[in-house]
TINU-94436 format. One line per 3 residues: number of its first residue (from 0); for each residue x, y, z of C-alpha. Coordinates in Angstrom, 1 decimal, decimal comma. Layout:
N
NUM	X Y Z  ...
***
This chain:
447
0	0,1 -24,4 13,2  -1,1 -28,0 13,8  -4,8 -28,8 14,2
3	-4,2 -29,7 17,8  -3,2 -26,1 18,6  -5,8 -24,3 16,5
6	-7,9 -22,1 18,8  -11,6 -22,9 19,1  -12,9 -19,5 20,3
9	-12,4 -16,0 18,9  -9,8 -13,8 20,6  -10,9 -11,0 23,0
12	-11,7 -7,7 21,3  -8,6 -5,4 21,5  -9,0 -2,1 23,3
15	-8,3 1,2 21,4  -5,0 1,4 23,3  -4,0 -2,2 22,2
18	-4,9 -1,4 18,6  -2,9 1,9 18,8  0,2 -0,1 19,7
21	-0,2 -2,4 16,7  -0,9 0,4 14,2  2,1 2,4 15,5
24	4,3 -0,6 15,1  3,1 -1,2 11,6  3,9 2,4 10,7
27	7,5 1,8 11,5  7,9 -1,6 9,9  5,7 -1,3 6,7
30	8,5 -1,8 4,2  8,1 -3,5 0,8  5,5 -1,3 -0,8
33	1,8 -2,2 -0,9  2,3 -5,9 -1,5  4,7 -6,2 1,4
36	2,4 -4,1 3,7  -0,6 -6,2 2,7  1,3 -9,4 3,5
39	2,4 -8,0 6,9  -1,1 -7,2 7,8  -2,4 -10,6 6,7
42	0,2 -12,4 8,7  -0,5 -10,3 11,9  -4,2 -9,6 11,7
45	-5,5 -12,8 10,1  -3,1 -15,5 11,2  -1,7 -14,4 14,5
48	-4,1 -12,0 16,2  -7,2 -13,2 14,4  -8,8 -9,8 14,5
51	-10,4 -10,5 11,1  -11,1 -13,6 9,0  -9,4 -14,2 5,7
54	-12,6 -13,7 3,7  -13,4 -10,5 5,4  -9,8 -9,3 4,9
57	-9,9 -10,2 1,2  -13,3 -8,5 0,8  -11,9 -5,3 2,3
60	-8,8 -5,6 0,2  -10,8 -6,0 -3,0  -12,6 -2,8 -2,3
63	-9,4 -0,9 -1,5  -7,9 -2,2 -4,8  -10,7 -0,4 -6,7
66	-10,1 2,9 -5,0  -7,8 5,8 -6,0  -5,0 6,1 -3,4
69	-2,7 3,7 -1,6  -4,5 0,4 -1,0  -2,4 -0,7 1,9
72	-3,2 2,3 4,1  -6,9 2,2 3,0  -7,0 -1,5 4,1
75	-5,6 -0,5 7,5  -8,2 2,2 7,8  -11,0 -0,2 6,8
78	-10,0 -2,9 9,3  -9,6 -0,4 12,1  -12,8 1,3 11,2
81	-14,7 -2,0 11,5  -13,3 -2,5 15,0  -13,3 1,0 16,4
84	-15,4 3,2 14,2  -14,2 6,7 13,0  -11,7 7,0 15,9
87	-10,1 3,7 14,8  -10,0 4,7 11,1  -8,3 8,0 11,9
90	-5,9 6,4 14,3  -4,8 3,6 11,9  -4,5 5,9 8,9
93	-2,4 8,6 10,6  -0,1 6,1 12,4  0,4 4,3 9,1
96	2,0 7,3 7,4  3,3 9,3 10,4  6,6 7,5 10,8
99	7,3 7,8 7,1  6,4 11,5 7,2  8,8 12,2 10,0
102	11,6 10,1 8,4  11,2 11,5 4,9  11,1 15,0 6,3
105	14,4 14,4 8,2  15,9 12,7 5,1  14,9 15,6 2,9
108	16,4 18,1 5,2  19,6 16,1 5,5  19,7 15,6 1,7
111	19,5 19,3 1,1  22,3 20,0 3,7  24,7 17,1 3,1
114	24,0 15,5 -0,3  24,9 11,9 -1,1  26,1 9,6 1,7
117	27,9 6,4 0,6  26,8 4,5 3,7  23,1 5,2 3,0
120	23,6 4,0 -0,6  25,0 0,8 0,7  22,0 0,3 2,9
123	19,7 0,8 -0,1  21,8 -1,7 -2,0  21,1 -4,4 0,6
126	17,4 -3,5 1,1  16,4 -3,7 -2,6  16,8 -7,5 -3,0
129	14,9 -8,0 0,2  12,0 -5,9 -1,3  12,1 -8,2 -4,3
132	11,7 -11,2 -2,0  8,9 -9,6 0,1  6,9 -8,7 -3,0
135	7,3 -12,2 -4,5  6,4 -13,8 -1,2  3,3 -11,6 -1,0
138	2,2 -12,8 -4,5  2,7 -16,4 -3,4  0,8 -16,0 -0,1
141	-2,2 -14,2 -1,5  -2,3 -16,3 -4,7  -2,2 -19,6 -2,8
144	-5,4 -18,5 -0,9  -7,2 -16,4 -3,5  -6,7 -18,6 -6,7
147	-8,8 -21,7 -6,1  -9,5 -22,8 -9,6  -8,3 -22,7 -13,2
150	-10,5 -19,7 -14,1  -9,1 -17,5 -11,4  -5,6 -18,7 -12,4
153	-6,2 -17,7 -16,0  -7,3 -14,2 -14,9  -4,1 -13,9 -12,8
156	-2,0 -15,0 -15,8  -3,8 -12,6 -18,2  -3,2 -9,7 -15,7
159	0,5 -10,5 -15,5  0,9 -10,8 -19,3  -1,2 -7,7 -19,9
162	1,2 -5,5 -17,9  4,4 -7,2 -18,7  4,0 -7,6 -22,5
165	1,3 -5,1 -23,4  2,0 -2,3 -20,9  -1,7 -2,1 -19,9
168	-2,5 0,4 -17,2  -3,6 -1,0 -13,9  -7,1 0,6 -14,0
171	-7,8 -1,3 -17,3  -6,6 -4,5 -15,6  -9,1 -3,9 -12,7
174	-11,9 -3,0 -15,1  -11,3 -6,1 -17,3  -11,2 -8,4 -14,2
177	-14,4 -6,8 -12,9  -16,2 -7,5 -16,2  -15,0 -11,1 -16,3
180	-16,1 -11,5 -12,7  -19,5 -10,0 -13,3  -20,1 -12,2 -16,4
183	-18,5 -15,3 -14,8  -20,6 -14,9 -11,7  -23,7 -15,4 -13,8
186	-22,3 -18,1 -16,2  -20,2 -20,1 -13,7  -21,1 -18,8 -10,2
189	-19,2 -21,7 -8,4  -15,9 -20,4 -9,9  -16,4 -16,9 -8,5
192	-17,9 -17,5 -5,0  -15,9 -15,5 -2,4  -16,7 -18,3 0,0
195	-15,3 -21,0 -2,2  -12,6 -21,6 0,4  -15,0 -20,9 3,3
198	-13,6 -22,6 6,4  -10,1 -22,8 5,1  -9,0 -19,9 7,1
201	-10,8 -21,1 10,2  -9,2 -24,5 10,0  -5,8 -22,9 9,7
204	-6,0 -20,1 12,2  -9,2 -20,5 14,3  -12,2 -18,3 14,5
207	-11,7 -14,6 14,2  -13,0 -11,6 16,1  -14,6 -10,3 12,9
210	-15,4 -13,7 11,3  -17,0 -14,6 8,0  -20,5 -14,5 9,4
213	-20,1 -11,7 12,0  -22,6 -9,0 11,3  -21,3 -5,5 10,7
216	-21,2 -3,3 13,9  -23,7 -0,6 14,4  -21,4 2,2 13,1
219	-20,9 0,2 9,8  -24,6 0,0 8,9  -25,4 1,7 5,6
222	-28,0 4,5 5,3  -28,2 7,2 2,6  -28,5 9,9 5,3
225	-25,2 8,7 6,9  -23,5 8,7 3,5  -24,7 12,3 2,8
228	-23,5 13,6 6,2  -20,1 11,9 5,9  -19,5 13,3 2,4
231	-20,6 16,8 3,5  -18,3 16,7 6,5  -15,3 15,8 4,4
234	-16,1 18,5 1,8  -16,2 21,1 4,7  -12,9 19,8 6,1
237	-11,3 20,1 2,7  -12,7 23,6 2,0  -11,7 24,9 5,4
240	-8,2 23,6 5,0  -7,9 25,2 1,6  -9,2 28,5 2,9
243	-6,4 28,5 5,5  -3,8 28,5 2,6  -5,2 31,3 0,5
246	-2,7 33,8 1,8  0,3 31,6 0,7  -0,1 30,9 -3,0
249	2,5 28,1 -3,2  0,9 26,2 -0,3  -2,6 26,7 -1,9
252	-1,2 25,3 -5,2  0,1 22,3 -3,3  -3,2 21,7 -1,6
255	-5,1 22,0 -4,9  -2,6 19,9 -6,9  -2,3 17,0 -4,4
258	-6,0 16,8 -4,0  -6,3 16,2 -7,7  -3,4 13,7 -7,6
261	-5,1 11,8 -4,8  -8,0 11,0 -7,1  -5,7 9,9 -9,9
264	-3,7 7,3 -8,0  -5,8 4,4 -9,2  -3,3 1,6 -9,7
267	-0,9 2,7 -7,0  1,8 5,3 -6,7  3,6 4,2 -9,9
270	0,5 5,1 -11,9  0,5 8,7 -10,7  4,2 9,4 -10,5
273	4,4 10,7 -14,1  1,7 13,2 -13,3  3,4 14,3 -10,1
276	6,7 14,5 -11,9  5,3 16,6 -14,7  3,7 19,1 -12,4
279	6,1 19,3 -9,5  9,2 19,5 -11,7  8,1 21,1 -14,9
282	5,1 23,2 -14,0  5,5 24,4 -10,4  9,3 23,9 -10,2
285	9,1 22,7 -6,6  12,2 20,5 -7,2  14,5 19,2 -10,0
288	14,2 15,9 -11,9  17,3 14,4 -10,1  15,8 15,4 -6,7
291	12,6 13,7 -7,6  14,3 10,5 -8,6  16,4 10,5 -5,4
294	13,2 10,9 -3,4  11,7 8,0 -5,2  14,7 5,8 -4,2
297	14,2 6,8 -0,6  10,5 6,3 -0,8  11,0 2,7 -2,0
300	13,3 1,9 1,0  11,5 3,6 3,8  8,4 2,5 5,7
303	5,0 3,6 4,6  3,3 3,7 1,1  5,4 4,7 -1,9
306	3,1 7,7 -2,4  4,8 9,2 0,6  7,1 10,6 -2,1
309	4,7 13,5 -1,9  6,2 14,4 1,6  9,6 14,6 -0,1
312	8,2 16,8 -2,9  6,4 19,0 -0,4  9,4 19,5 1,8
315	11,9 20,3 -0,9  9,2 22,5 -2,6  8,7 24,4 0,6
318	12,4 25,1 0,9  12,8 25,9 -2,8  10,0 28,4 -2,8
321	11,1 30,0 0,5  7,6 29,7 2,0  8,9 30,7 5,4
324	12,1 32,5 6,6  13,3 29,3 8,4  14,0 26,6 5,8
327	13,1 23,8 8,2  9,8 25,4 8,9  9,2 26,0 5,2
330	10,0 22,4 4,4  7,7 21,0 7,1  4,9 23,3 6,0
333	5,2 22,0 2,4  5,5 18,4 3,5  2,5 18,7 5,8
336	0,2 20,2 3,1  1,3 17,7 0,5  0,7 14,8 2,8
339	-2,6 16,0 4,3  -4,3 16,6 0,9  -3,0 13,4 -0,5
342	-4,4 11,2 2,2  -7,6 13,0 3,1  -9,6 11,3 0,3
345	-8,5 7,9 1,6  -10,4 8,4 4,8  -13,4 9,6 2,9
348	-13,5 6,5 0,7  -13,5 4,1 3,7  -15,7 6,0 6,2
351	-18,3 6,9 3,5  -18,1 3,8 1,3  -17,3 1,1 3,9
354	-20,9 0,7 5,1  -22,1 0,1 1,5  -19,4 -2,5 0,9
357	-20,3 -4,3 4,2  -24,0 -4,3 3,2  -23,2 -6,0 -0,2
360	-20,7 -8,6 1,2  -22,9 -11,6 0,8  -24,3 -10,8 -2,7
363	-22,6 -12,7 -5,5  -23,3 -10,0 -8,1  -21,0 -7,7 -6,0
366	-18,6 -10,3 -4,7  -17,9 -12,1 -8,1  -16,2 -9,1 -9,7
369	-14,2 -8,5 -6,5  -13,1 -12,2 -6,5  -11,9 -11,8 -10,1
372	-10,1 -8,6 -9,1  -8,2 -10,4 -6,4  -7,0 -13,0 -8,9
375	-5,9 -10,2 -11,2  -4,1 -8,5 -8,4  -2,0 -11,6 -7,8
378	-0,7 -11,2 -11,4  -0,1 -7,5 -10,9  1,9 -8,2 -7,7
381	4,0 -10,8 -9,5  4,7 -8,3 -12,2  5,8 -5,8 -9,6
384	8,3 -8,4 -8,3  9,6 -8,9 -11,8  9,9 -5,1 -12,2
387	11,9 -4,7 -9,0  14,1 -7,7 -9,7  14,9 -6,4 -13,2
390	16,0 -3,0 -11,8  17,9 -4,7 -8,9  19,7 -7,4 -10,9
393	20,5 -5,2 -13,9  20,9 -1,8 -12,3  22,0 0,0 -15,5
396	19,4 -1,5 -17,8  16,9 0,6 -19,7  13,5 -0,1 -21,3
399	15,2 0,1 -24,7  18,0 -2,3 -23,7  16,4 -4,4 -20,9
402	19,5 -6,5 -20,2  22,3 -4,0 -20,9  25,0 -3,2 -18,4
405	26,5 -5,7 -15,9  24,5 -8,3 -14,2  24,8 -8,0 -10,4
408	24,8 -11,5 -8,8  25,0 -10,4 -5,2  21,4 -9,1 -5,1
411	20,2 -12,3 -6,7  21,8 -14,4 -3,9  20,3 -12,0 -1,3
414	16,8 -12,2 -2,8  16,8 -16,0 -3,0  18,0 -16,2 0,6
417	15,3 -13,7 1,8  12,6 -15,6 0,0  13,7 -18,9 1,5
420	13,8 -17,3 4,9  10,2 -15,9 4,5  8,7 -19,0 2,9
423	10,4 -21,9 4,5  11,5 -20,6 7,9  8,6 -18,0 8,4
426	11,1 -15,3 9,3  9,9 -11,9 10,4  9,8 -9,5 7,4
429	11,3 -6,7 9,4  14,2 -8,8 10,6  14,9 -10,0 7,0
432	15,0 -6,3 5,8  17,2 -5,3 8,8  19,8 -8,0 8,1
435	19,9 -7,1 4,4  20,4 -3,4 5,3  23,3 -4,3 7,6
438	24,8 -6,5 4,8  24,5 -3,7 2,3  26,2 -1,3 4,8
441	29,0 -3,7 5,3  29,5 -4,2 1,5  29,7 -0,4 1,1
444	32,8 -0,4 3,2  34,4 -3,4 1,4  33,8 -2,2 -2,1
***
């Protein structure tokens, strides 16, 4: 966008109906895991629609990165909560995962009925290199804006190396970055100011509806009384929901287990997958190991957060345990319970904690750790791109033999082409993924 075409006034505030259309669309196109989803929202909400400024966007993202649960959906809930209150939060959150819930439920039912489909495997083959490019592009986009000096660059490099070479868990990366930010904010405050690039986003995109200096709306004002009431309301909702499942032991176990899992997803879905696998496969016997892995493959290539694997687990668990006489109804009951209890805490974290985060936005002692975390997250996203690339380019490799098996050059070419399309030609992410899916389908008939 040239300076001559940069808007000089904020956009009109979207109605709840206009926001509904966007969040529904996002639910259908949110491929690429959290990094891709965060990049999509940045491109649409910060650059094109200007509903929120870049600094406010990154401040919200930093908070969501600290929370258990899927950060992309929590970011959507946060932004919509700022604009439209609790109604907006519920709307954005539900629409973010609803398409994935429907799609994964249909796929789980089809999977149980018909097994493997070569054409679908071909589509996955084409999508995977596109996902590599989307994640790499997200690292570049966020890094180019968040890393403004050599100190933040060093934090990003340390985070990348910590995961890649020392296999550090993501919570430790976040904790370490927060400590560095807290100390650095006192010793070298200029290096950790969230506003170090203040004005850059305005110069590039124009003033936003929720701009850097826009005060929080009335519903986002923090009071201890409001916090207590919000937490109490969520506890009552959880307790009432669990009480409805008491007569069906397997559903009750699902509600209890996925509530616990929701509070252990610090670091994203991959951090909690071993815990889900251990309990769903080995303890409760809701599904088999191969079924779990097939669900993970589908979760990586369908819209919505990767933690939507819980929908797959719940559906197959409902059918396996014969919760209801009708297998479809049994599967949907299991899928609904698993999904509901996984995402309920995400709404709590934003609606209860958001006002406190808005109240501390201008204080360096709070923003410096978050600025450091943003830099660390760039390294984490880059590592995720490397992880996806490794599994895509060396599909038969293992951790013990990282480059064993044949090297597949076709995904490499597709990934490079996708990255160039996203970076140089500003191609729409959904179109890039769609083209790759069609190419993969075509290749499945040729091979």
